[in-house]
C-alpha positions in Angstrom: 2.0 -5.6 -1.4 3.0 -5.5 -5.1 2.7 -2.2 -7.1 -0.3 -2.9 -9.0 -2.5 -4.1 -5.6 -0.9 -0.8 -4.2 -1.8 1.5 -7.0 -5.3 -0.3 -7.1 -6.3 0.2 -3.5 -5.2 3.8 -3.3 -7.5 4.3 -6.1 -10.2 2.1 -5.0 -10.0 2.0 -1.5 -10.2 -1.4 -1.5 -8.5 -4.5 -3.2 -10.0 -6.3 -6.1 -12.2 -9.7 -6.2 -9.6 -12.5 -5.6 -10.0 -16.3 -7.4 -9.3 -18.6 -4.6 -6.7 -20.2 -7.5 -5.1 -17.1 -7.8 -2.6 -14.5 -5.9 -2.3 -11.4 -6.4 1.2 -11.9 -7.8 0.3 -13.8 -10.6 0.6 -12.0 -14.1 -2.8 -12.2 -15.0 -3.9 -10.4 -11.9 -1.2 -7.5 -12.2 -2.5 -7.1 -16.1 -6.3 -6.9 -14.7 -5.4 -4.1 -12.0 -3.3 -2.0 -14.5 -6.2 -2.1 -16.7 -8.7 -1.1 -14.3 -6.7 1.8 -13.1 -5.9 2.8 -16.4 -9.8 3.3 -17.0 -10.6 4.2 -13.7 -13.1 1.5 -12.6 -12.7 -1.2 -10.4 -12.9 -4.6 -11.2 -15.9 -6.6 -11.1 -16.6 -10.3 -10.1 -17.9 -11.0 -13.6 -14.8 -9.2 -15.4 -12.6 -11.5 -13.4 -14.3 -14.8 -14.1 -14.5 -13.9 -17.6 -11.0 -12.9 -18.0 -10.0 -16.6 -16.7 -13.1 -18.2 -18.7 -14.1 -20.5 -15.5 -16.6 -19.7 -12.7 -14.4 -20.0 -9.8 -15.0 -19.2 -6.4 -14.3 -15.5 -5.3 -12.6 -14.4 -2.1 -14.1 -11.4 -0.5 -11.0 -9.8 0.9 -13.0 -7.5 2.9 -14.1 -10.1 5.1 -11.0 -12.4 5.9 -12.9 -14.6 8.2 -14.8 -16.7 5.8 -11.6 -18.6 4.6 -12.2 -17.8 0.6 -15.7 -19.3 0.8 -18.7 -17.1 0.0 
């Protein structure tokens, strides 16, 4: 678990939504997690999709048994 993901989880008690084409270790995700922790509000699906300018499938990390599909 990287530093940003750990800080995010400690602050919000959950992992941020994850695009199926990305990883929490990607620099873009680290930037988004830092911004969320600094402002004190968790990331939203819309915020992540807008950041990447695409309508990707979002992985619901609270339900790992869905294999990345909604």
